[in-house]
N, C-alpha and C positions, 0 to 999 in steps of 0.2 A: 267649825261648821255646825250649824243648827239643823237638826233633823225635824222636819214637820211632816205629819201624816198628810198624804195627798187628799185633796178635797173629794175626789171621785175615784173609787176603786170599782173594778168589775165584780160581778157576783162571785166569780171563781177566785179572785184575789181575796175577797172578804172571807170566803170559805177556807182558803188556805191559812189566812191569819187566825181564824177561829180555831182551826185544828192545831196550829202551832201554839197558840195561847194555852189551850187545854193540855197539850203535851208538856209544856213547861211547868204548868201548875201540878200536874200529876206525877211527872217523872223527874223534873228538875232540869230538863233539857228538851230541845226540839227533836222531832223525829228525823230519821234519815230520809233522803229523797225518795227512796223506794217505799218506805213505810207511809210517807205522806201521799205518794201517788195512790197507793192501795186505799188509804183512808178517804181520799176525795173522789175515788172512782175513776182515776186516769190510768191508762195503760203505759203511757210513755213517761219515763223518768226525765227525759230531755225536756218535755213540755213543762213538767213541774219545775225543773231547774230554770227554765225560761221565765216562768212566773215569779220565782224567787228572786232572780236577778233584777227583774223589773221592779219588784217591791223594794229591793235594796237601793236601786237607783233613785226611786221616788221617795226614799226616806222612811218607809213604813217599818223596816227592820234593818238590823246591823249585824254583821258577823264578827265574832271575836277572833276567829281563826279561818282556816281554809274551808273547813267542813260546814255544811248548812246546819248541822246539829249544834254548832256553837252560836247560832243566831239568837238574837233577843229582839223583842219588839220595842219600838221607840215610844209607843204610847199604849 
């Protein structure tokens, strides 16, 4: 299966990917859902998980395990 970054991402999805990219560069892994929610200014971790699942379905990121902290960006 070839993962391609979707042509159009929402502003929130772009922001989430930016934060994940920075976290991976700085810490070597993505943030937890709770940390990510705090960083992008969202109160609901369920909303963040929803966006992450959409990004995964659309091929923008891939998880290596069950946790979102194991995700990596496809591009």
